[in-house]
C-alpha positions as a Markdown table, in Angstrom:
| # | Residue | x | y | z |
|---|---|---|---|---|
| 1 | Met | -5.2 | 188.7 | 100.6 |
| 2 | Leu | -8.8 | 188.8 | 101.6 |
| 3 | Leu | -10.9 | 190.5 | 99.1 |
| 4 | Ser | -14.2 | 188.7 | 99.7 |
| 5 | Tyr | -16.4 | 191.7 | 100.8 |
| 6 | Leu | -14.0 | 194.4 | 99.4 |
| 7 | Pro | -13.7 | 194.1 | 95.6 |
| 8 | Asp | -14.9 | 197.8 | 95.1 |
| 9 | Ile | -11.8 | 198.8 | 97.4 |
| 10 | Lys | -9.6 | 200.9 | 95.3 |
| 11 | Pro | -6.4 | 203.0 | 96.2 |
| 12 | Gln | -7.8 | 206.8 | 96.3 |
| 13 | Ser | -6.4 | 207.7 | 92.9 |
| 14 | Gln | -9.1 | 205.1 | 91.7 |
| 15 | Leu | -12.1 | 206.2 | 93.8 |
| 16 | Ser | -13.3 | 209.1 | 91.5 |
| 17 | His | -14.6 | 206.4 | 89.0 |
| 18 | Ser | -17.0 | 204.9 | 91.5 |
| 19 | Ser | -18.3 | 208.7 | 92.3 |
| 20 | Thr | -18.5 | 209.4 | 88.5 |
| 21 | Thr | -20.6 | 206.3 | 88.0 |
| 22 | Met | -22.9 | 207.8 | 91.0 |
| 23 | Ala | -23.3 | 211.0 | 89.4 |
| 24 | Gln | -23.5 | 210.0 | 85.9 |
| 25 | Pro | -25.4 | 206.7 | 85.9 |
| 26 | Asp | -24.7 | 204.3 | 83.0 |
| 27 | Tyr | -27.4 | 201.8 | 84.2 |
| 28 | Glu | -31.0 | 201.4 | 83.9 |
| 29 | Ile | -33.9 | 201.8 | 86.4 |
| 30 | Phe | -36.9 | 199.2 | 86.6 |
| 31 | Lys | -39.7 | 200.8 | 88.7 |
| 32 | Leu | -41.5 | 198.0 | 91.2 |
| 33 | Gly | -44.2 | 200.3 | 92.8 |
| 34 | Asp | -44.7 | 200.0 | 96.3 |
| 35 | Trp | -42.9 | 197.0 | 97.3 |
| 36 | Glu | -44.0 | 194.9 | 100.1 |
| 37 | Leu | -41.2 | 193.2 | 102.2 |
| 38 | Gln | -40.8 | 190.0 | 104.2 |
| 39 | Ser | -40.9 | 192.4 | 107.5 |
| 40 | Gly | -44.3 | 193.6 | 106.8 |
| 41 | Glu | -42.9 | 196.8 | 105.9 |
| 42 | Thr | -43.3 | 198.7 | 102.5 |
| 43 | Ile | -40.6 | 200.3 | 100.3 |
| 44 | Thr | -42.8 | 203.2 | 98.6 |
| 45 | Asp | -42.0 | 203.6 | 95.0 |
| 46 | Ala | -39.3 | 201.4 | 94.8 |
| 47 | His | -36.9 | 200.7 | 92.0 |
| 48 | Ile | -34.1 | 198.3 | 91.3 |
| 49 | Ala | -31.0 | 199.5 | 89.2 |
| 50 | Phe | -29.5 | 197.1 | 86.7 |
| 51 | Lys | -27.1 | 196.9 | 83.9 |
| 52 | Thr | -27.0 | 194.4 | 80.9 |
| 53 | Phe | -24.3 | 193.1 | 78.5 |
| 54 | Gly | -24.8 | 191.0 | 75.3 |
| 55 | Asp | -27.6 | 190.2 | 73.3 |
| 56 | Pro | -31.0 | 189.2 | 75.1 |
| 57 | Lys | -31.2 | 186.1 | 72.6 |
| 58 | Phe | -28.2 | 184.4 | 74.4 |
| 59 | Pro | -28.5 | 182.3 | 77.6 |
| 60 | Ala | -29.1 | 184.7 | 80.4 |
| 61 | Ile | -27.0 | 184.9 | 83.6 |
| 62 | Val | -28.0 | 186.8 | 86.6 |
| 63 | Tyr | -24.9 | 188.4 | 88.5 |
| 64 | Pro | -25.9 | 190.3 | 91.7 |
| 65 | Thr | -23.7 | 193.1 | 93.6 |
| 66 | Trp | -22.4 | 192.7 | 97.0 |
| 67 | Phe | -21.8 | 194.6 | 100.3 |
| 68 | Ser | -21.1 | 197.9 | 99.4 |
| 69 | Gly | -20.6 | 197.6 | 95.9 |
| 70 | Leu | -21.8 | 199.4 | 92.7 |
| 71 | Ile | -23.1 | 197.9 | 89.4 |
| 72 | Ser | -19.8 | 198.8 | 88.2 |
| 73 | Asp | -17.8 | 196.9 | 90.7 |
| 74 | Asn | -19.0 | 193.9 | 89.0 |
| 75 | Tyr | -17.5 | 194.5 | 85.6 |
| 76 | Trp | -14.2 | 193.1 | 86.3 |
| 77 | Leu | -15.8 | 189.4 | 85.6 |
| 78 | Val | -17.5 | 190.8 | 82.3 |
| 79 | Gly | -15.6 | 191.0 | 78.9 |
| 80 | Glu | -14.8 | 189.0 | 75.7 |
| 81 | Asp | -11.8 | 187.5 | 77.5 |
| 82 | Lys | -13.7 | 186.9 | 80.8 |
| 83 | Thr | -15.9 | 184.1 | 82.0 |
| 84 | Leu | -19.0 | 186.3 | 81.4 |
| 85 | Asn | -18.5 | 186.7 | 78.0 |
| 86 | Pro | -21.2 | 189.2 | 76.3 |
| 87 | Gln | -20.6 | 187.6 | 73.1 |
| 88 | Lys | -22.1 | 184.3 | 74.5 |
| 89 | Tyr | -24.1 | 185.5 | 77.3 |
| 90 | Phe | -26.7 | 188.1 | 78.2 |
| 91 | Ile | -25.5 | 189.1 | 81.3 |
| 92 | Val | -27.9 | 191.0 | 83.9 |
| 93 | Ile | -26.5 | 192.9 | 87.2 |
| 94 | Pro | -29.0 | 193.8 | 89.4 |
| 95 | Ala | -28.0 | 196.3 | 92.5 |
| 96 | Leu | -29.0 | 195.6 | 95.9 |
| 97 | Phe | -31.4 | 197.6 | 97.8 |
| 98 | Gly | -29.3 | 199.9 | 100.0 |
| 99 | Asn | -26.3 | 200.1 | 97.4 |
| 100 | Gly | -27.0 | 203.6 | 96.5 |
| 101 | Gln | -28.4 | 202.8 | 93.0 |
| 102 | Ser | -31.4 | 200.9 | 93.8 |
| 103 | Thr | -33.8 | 202.2 | 96.4 |
| 104 | Ser | -31.6 | 203.0 | 99.3 |
| 105 | Pro | -31.6 | 205.4 | 102.3 |
| 106 | Ser | -29.5 | 207.9 | 100.5 |
| 107 | Asn | -32.0 | 208.3 | 97.6 |
| 108 | Tyr | -35.4 | 207.6 | 99.6 |
| 109 | Pro | -37.9 | 210.2 | 100.5 |
| 110 | Gly | -39.9 | 207.8 | 102.6 |
| 111 | Pro | -40.1 | 207.9 | 106.4 |
| 112 | Arg | -37.1 | 206.9 | 108.4 |
| 113 | Pro | -35.7 | 204.5 | 109.3 |
| 114 | Phe | -35.4 | 202.8 | 105.9 |
| 115 | Pro | -37.6 | 199.6 | 105.8 |
| 116 | Thr | -36.0 | 196.2 | 106.9 |
| 117 | Val | -35.0 | 194.4 | 103.8 |
| 118 | Ser | -34.2 | 190.7 | 103.2 |
| 119 | Phe | -32.2 | 188.8 | 100.5 |
| 120 | Tyr | -35.7 | 187.2 | 99.6 |
| 121 | Asp | -37.2 | 190.9 | 99.1 |
| 122 | Asn | -34.0 | 191.6 | 96.6 |
| 123 | Val | -34.0 | 188.2 | 95.0 |
| 124 | Arg | -38.1 | 189.0 | 94.3 |
| 125 | Ala | -37.2 | 192.4 | 93.0 |
| 126 | Gln | -34.9 | 190.7 | 90.6 |
| 127 | His | -37.0 | 188.0 | 89.6 |
| 128 | Ala | -39.5 | 190.8 | 88.6 |
| 129 | Leu | -36.9 | 192.5 | 86.9 |
| 130 | Val | -35.9 | 189.4 | 84.7 |
| 131 | Thr | -39.4 | 188.0 | 84.2 |
| 132 | Gln | -41.6 | 191.0 | 83.6 |
| 133 | His | -39.0 | 193.6 | 82.2 |
| 134 | Leu | -36.4 | 191.5 | 80.6 |
| 135 | Arg | -39.1 | 188.8 | 79.5 |
| 136 | Ile | -36.5 | 186.0 | 80.5 |
| 137 | Gly | -38.3 | 182.8 | 81.4 |
| 138 | His | -35.3 | 180.8 | 82.5 |
| 139 | Leu | -31.5 | 181.6 | 83.1 |
| 140 | Arg | -28.5 | 179.6 | 82.2 |
| 141 | Ala | -27.0 | 180.8 | 85.8 |
| 142 | Val | -26.8 | 182.8 | 88.8 |
| 143 | Ile | -23.4 | 183.6 | 89.9 |
| 144 | Gly | -22.1 | 185.8 | 92.9 |
| 145 | Trp | -19.5 | 186.9 | 95.1 |
| 146 | Ser | -19.8 | 187.9 | 99.0 |
| 147 | Met | -23.5 | 188.9 | 99.3 |
| 148 | Gly | -24.0 | 188.1 | 95.9 |
| 149 | Ala | -23.2 | 184.7 | 96.6 |
| 150 | Ala | -25.9 | 184.8 | 99.2 |
| 151 | Gln | -28.2 | 186.0 | 96.7 |
| 152 | Ser | -27.2 | 183.2 | 94.4 |
| 153 | Tyr | -28.2 | 180.8 | 97.0 |
| 154 | Gln | -31.5 | 182.5 | 97.8 |
| 155 | Trp | -32.2 | 182.4 | 94.0 |
| 156 | Ala | -31.6 | 178.5 | 94.1 |
| 157 | Thr | -34.0 | 177.9 | 96.9 |
| 158 | Gln | -36.8 | 180.6 | 96.2 |
| 159 | Tyr | -36.9 | 179.8 | 92.4 |
| 160 | Pro | -35.5 | 176.4 | 92.2 |
| 161 | Asp | -36.6 | 175.5 | 88.7 |
| 162 | Met | -35.5 | 179.0 | 87.3 |
| 163 | Met | -32.0 | 178.3 | 86.6 |
| 164 | Asp | -29.4 | 175.6 | 85.4 |
| 165 | Leu | -26.5 | 176.5 | 87.4 |
| 166 | Val | -25.7 | 178.5 | 90.7 |
| 167 | Val | -22.0 | 179.6 | 91.2 |
| 168 | Pro | -21.6 | 181.3 | 94.7 |
| 169 | Phe | -18.2 | 182.2 | 95.5 |
| 170 | Cys | -17.1 | 183.6 | 99.2 |
| 171 | Gly | -20.4 | 183.7 | 100.5 |
| 172 | Ser | -23.0 | 181.6 | 102.2 |
| 173 | Ala | -26.4 | 180.4 | 102.4 |
| 174 | Arg | -26.6 | 181.2 | 106.1 |
| 175 | Thr | -24.8 | 183.9 | 107.7 |
| 176 | Ala | -22.7 | 182.4 | 110.5 |
| 177 | Leu | -22.7 | 183.4 | 113.9 |
| 178 | His | -18.8 | 184.3 | 113.7 |
| 179 | Asn | -20.0 | 186.4 | 110.7 |
| 180 | Gln | -22.7 | 188.2 | 112.6 |
| 181 | Val | -20.6 | 189.0 | 115.5 |
| 182 | Phe | -18.1 | 190.8 | 113.3 |
| 183 | Leu | -20.8 | 192.6 | 111.6 |
| 184 | Glu | -22.4 | 193.8 | 115.0 |
| 185 | Gly | -18.8 | 195.3 | 115.8 |
| 186 | Glu | -18.8 | 197.6 | 112.3 |
| 187 | Lys | -22.6 | 198.4 | 112.8 |
| 188 | Thr | -21.9 | 199.6 | 116.4 |
| 189 | Ala | -18.9 | 201.5 | 115.3 |
| 190 | Leu | -21.2 | 203.6 | 112.9 |
| 191 | Leu | -23.9 | 203.9 | 115.2 |
| 192 | Ala | -21.6 | 205.1 | 118.2 |
| 193 | Ala | -20.8 | 208.4 | 116.0 |
| 194 | Lys | -24.6 | 209.2 | 116.7 |
| 195 | His | -24.6 | 208.2 | 120.2 |
| 196 | Leu | -26.9 | 205.0 | 119.4 |
| 197 | Ser | -26.7 | 201.6 | 120.5 |
| 198 | Ser | -27.4 | 198.3 | 118.3 |
| 199 | Ala | -30.8 | 196.7 | 118.8 |
| 200 | Gly | -28.9 | 193.3 | 118.2 |
| 201 | Ser | -27.9 | 191.3 | 115.4 |
| 202 | Gly | -30.1 | 191.6 | 112.5 |
| 203 | Lys | -31.9 | 194.4 | 114.1 |
| 204 | Gly | -31.6 | 198.0 | 113.9 |
| 205 | Arg | -30.9 | 200.6 | 116.3 |
| 206 | Leu | -31.9 | 201.7 | 120.0 |
| 207 | Leu | -33.8 | 204.7 | 120.5 |
| 208 | Glu | -34.2 | 206.3 | 123.8 |
| 209 | Glu | -37.2 | 208.1 | 124.5 |
| 210 | Thr | -35.4 | 211.5 | 124.1 |
| 211 | Gln | -34.1 | 210.7 | 120.8 |
| 212 | Thr | -34.9 | 211.1 | 117.4 |
| 213 | Leu | -33.6 | 209.9 | 113.8 |
| 214 | Thr | -31.6 | 212.8 | 112.3 |
| 215 | Ala | -29.5 | 213.3 | 109.4 |
| 216 | Trp | -25.8 | 212.7 | 109.6 |
| 217 | Ser | -23.8 | 215.7 | 110.1 |
| 218 | Asp | -20.5 | 215.8 | 108.5 |
| 219 | Asn | -18.7 | 215.3 | 111.6 |
| 220 | Glu | -20.7 | 212.2 | 112.7 |
| 221 | Arg | -20.3 | 210.7 | 109.1 |
| 222 | Gln | -16.5 | 211.5 | 109.3 |
| 223 | Ile | -16.0 | 209.6 | 112.5 |
| 224 | Gly | -18.8 | 206.9 | 111.9 |
| 225 | Leu | -16.9 | 205.9 | 108.5 |
| 226 | Lys | -13.5 | 206.2 | 109.7 |
| 227 | Ala | -14.3 | 203.9 | 112.7 |
| 228 | Phe | -15.9 | 201.4 | 110.1 |
| 229 | Ala | -13.1 | 201.3 | 108.1 |
| 230 | Arg | -10.6 | 200.6 | 110.6 |
| 231 | Gly | -12.8 | 197.9 | 112.0 |
| 232 | Tyr | -13.0 | 196.3 | 108.4 |
| 233 | Ala | -9.4 | 196.5 | 108.1 |
| 234 | Gly | -8.9 | 193.6 | 110.4 |
| 235 | Trp | -11.3 | 191.5 | 108.3 |
| 236 | Gly | -10.5 | 192.5 | 104.8 |
| 237 | Phe | -7.3 | 191.2 | 104.5 |
| 238 | Ser | -5.4 | 188.2 | 106.0 |
| 239 | Gln | -3.1 | 188.0 | 109.0 |
| 240 | Thr | -0.5 | 186.9 | 106.6 |
| 241 | Phe | -1.2 | 190.2 | 104.3 |
| 242 | Tyr | -0.1 | 192.4 | 107.3 |
| 243 | Arg | 2.9 | 190.0 | 108.7 |
| 244 | Gln | 4.3 | 190.4 | 105.1 |
| 245 | Lys | 3.4 | 194.0 | 105.0 |
| 246 | Leu | 1.9 | 193.7 | 101.4 |
| 247 | Tyr | 0.4 | 196.8 | 101.8 |
| 248 | Glu | 3.8 | 198.1 | 101.1 |
| 249 | Thr | 5.3 | 196.0 | 98.7 |
| 250 | Val | 2.4 | 195.0 | 96.8 |
| 251 | Leu | -0.1 | 198.1 | 96.9 |
| 252 | Gly | 2.7 | 200.5 | 97.4 |
| 253 | Phe | 1.6 | 202.4 | 100.5 |
| 254 | Lys | 4.1 | 204.1 | 103.0 |
| 255 | Gly | 3.7 | 202.4 | 106.0 |
| 256 | Leu | 0.4 | 201.2 | 107.8 |
| 257 | Glu | -0.9 | 204.3 | 109.1 |
| 258 | Asn | -0.7 | 205.8 | 105.3 |
| 259 | Phe | -2.5 | 202.3 | 104.1 |
| 260 | Leu | -5.3 | 202.8 | 106.9 |
| 261 | Gln | -6.0 | 206.3 | 106.1 |
| 262 | Asn | -5.6 | 206.2 | 102.1 |
| 263 | Phe | -6.9 | 202.7 | 101.2 |
| 264 | Trp | -9.5 | 201.8 | 103.9 |
| 265 | Glu | -10.8 | 205.3 | 105.0 |
| 266 | Ala | -10.7 | 206.5 | 101.5 |
| 267 | Trp | -12.9 | 203.4 | 100.8 |
| 268 | Ala | -15.6 | 204.0 | 103.6 |
| 269 | Leu | -15.7 | 207.9 | 103.1 |
| 270 | Ser | -17.2 | 207.0 | 99.5 |
| 271 | Lys | -20.0 | 205.5 | 101.3 |
| 272 | Asp | -23.2 | 206.4 | 102.9 |
| 273 | Pro | -23.7 | 205.5 | 106.5 |
| 274 | Glu | -27.3 | 204.6 | 106.3 |
| 275 | Asn | -26.7 | 202.6 | 103.1 |
| 276 | Leu | -24.1 | 200.4 | 104.7 |
| 277 | Leu | -26.6 | 199.8 | 107.7 |
| 278 | Thr | -29.2 | 198.8 | 105.4 |
| 279 | Met | -26.9 | 196.3 | 103.5 |
| 280 | Leu | -25.5 | 195.1 | 106.8 |
| 281 | Gln | -28.7 | 194.1 | 108.2 |
| 282 | Thr | -29.4 | 192.2 | 105.0 |
| 283 | Trp | -26.4 | 190.2 | 105.4 |
| 284 | Gln | -26.8 | 189.7 | 109.0 |
| 285 | Asn | -30.3 | 188.1 | 108.5 |
| 286 | Gly | -29.1 | 186.0 | 105.7 |
| 287 | Asp | -30.7 | 182.3 | 105.7 |
| 288 | Val | -32.5 | 180.8 | 102.9 |
| 289 | Ser | -34.6 | 179.0 | 105.3 |
| 290 | Arg | -36.5 | 181.9 | 106.1 |
| 291 | Gln | -39.2 | 181.5 | 103.6 |
| 292 | Ala | -41.9 | 179.1 | 102.7 |
| 293 | Pro | -42.1 | 176.4 | 102.3 |
| 294 | Tyr | -38.9 | 175.8 | 104.4 |
| 295 | Asn | -39.9 | 178.0 | 107.6 |
| 296 | Gly | -36.8 | 177.6 | 109.3 |
| 297 | Asp | -35.7 | 174.4 | 108.2 |
| 298 | Phe | -32.3 | 175.1 | 106.5 |
| 299 | Glu | -31.5 | 171.4 | 105.6 |
| 300 | Lys | -34.8 | 171.1 | 103.6 |
| 301 | Ala | -34.1 | 174.5 | 101.9 |
| 302 | Met | -30.7 | 173.3 | 100.8 |
| 303 | Ala | -32.3 | 169.9 | 99.6 |
| 304 | Ser | -34.6 | 171.8 | 97.3 |
| 305 | Ile | -31.9 | 173.1 | 95.0 |
| 306 | Arg | -32.3 | 171.4 | 91.7 |
| 307 | Ala | -29.6 | 173.6 | 89.7 |
| 308 | Lys | -26.0 | 172.1 | 89.5 |
| 309 | Ile | -24.0 | 174.2 | 91.9 |
| 310 | Leu | -20.0 | 174.9 | 92.0 |
| 311 | Val | -19.2 | 176.3 | 95.5 |
| 312 | Met | -16.1 | 178.3 | 95.8 |
| 313 | Pro | -14.5 | 179.2 | 98.8 |
| 314 | Ala | -11.1 | 181.2 | 99.2 |
| 315 | Lys | -8.6 | 179.4 | 101.2 |
| 316 | Thr | -7.1 | 182.4 | 103.0 |
| 317 | Asp | -10.5 | 184.1 | 103.7 |
| 318 | Leu | -11.6 | 184.5 | 107.4 |
| 319 | Tyr | -15.4 | 184.2 | 106.9 |
| 320 | Phe | -15.2 | 181.0 | 104.4 |
| 321 | Pro | -12.1 | 179.3 | 104.5 |
C-alpha cells in the first residue's frame, strides 16, 4: 500500500478526531509577526502551530507535518514504545503553513490570494520557533515523512550545522517532474470547480479580466474536493492494492465505489481547498538549491549537508520507489 502522502487518511468513522482537534486545539502557537517570504510577499501577523513531547532537557528532535496533515497525524511515531520516545527525546512537531493550524488561508484575514510559501519559509519559521521560543541551540535530529521529508532536507541544507542526524522517508530534496505533473492534475481538479485554470506548475491560478477571487460556495467545495479525492485515489495506493482489492479484504469497504466515497471523499471533504492549494504549491516548488549560497546548484546544496542521513524510500511507492 502507498501511504506516503496520506498518513492522515482514516475511515469515515475516525475522521471526527481530526475535526475535534481543529475545534479544540491541543497545540501551542508561536507568533512570528509579519513574516517576509522568499517570494517577496509577506504573511501579516503570521504564527506557527506546534506541539511538544518530553522534557526540554532531552536531546531535541524536530518532526514536521506533511501534505494535508494535522499535528495530531504525526502522533503515530511518538510514544514510549515508539522510535520517538518522549522519555528519551524532546520532540517538537511544527505545522506547515497552510495546514489549517499554522497560518493558512482558512484562518488568515489578510488579502487574497494567500502569499506564496516555500519550504525555505517554513523551515526559517521553525528555526525561529526552536531557537527563539524553545531556546534550543542544537538538534539531535530532524525527521519527516512526505513533505516532512522535504523539510528535513531543507533543514539539512539551510542550517547544516544545526543537527546531528536527518531521517527523510518517502520524500525528496527536489520535487520530481513526474510528481509535479501529478500535482498539476490535483490542482486543476480543484480549480475547475471555480471555473479557473492553473497558471502552471508551482504557480497560482489564472484570472481573466472579468474574474475575481471569491469564497468557495458549498457546491464548489463539494465538487472540487471530491474531484481532488478521486484523482488522488489513483496515486495514494498502488496498482497491486487495487488489483488484490485490499480496500475490501483489509480495509473492509463494500466495493470500489463505497471505498472512493467513504474513504477518499470523506478525507478530502474534511479539508479546506485553499489550504490544499497552498501546501500543493509549496510541494511543487520543492528544491533545496533554491536558496543562497547554492543559487540553483542542486549538487552543491546536497554536498553541503553535514549531518548523517538515513534516507528511507518505500519499495511500493509511486513517487519514491
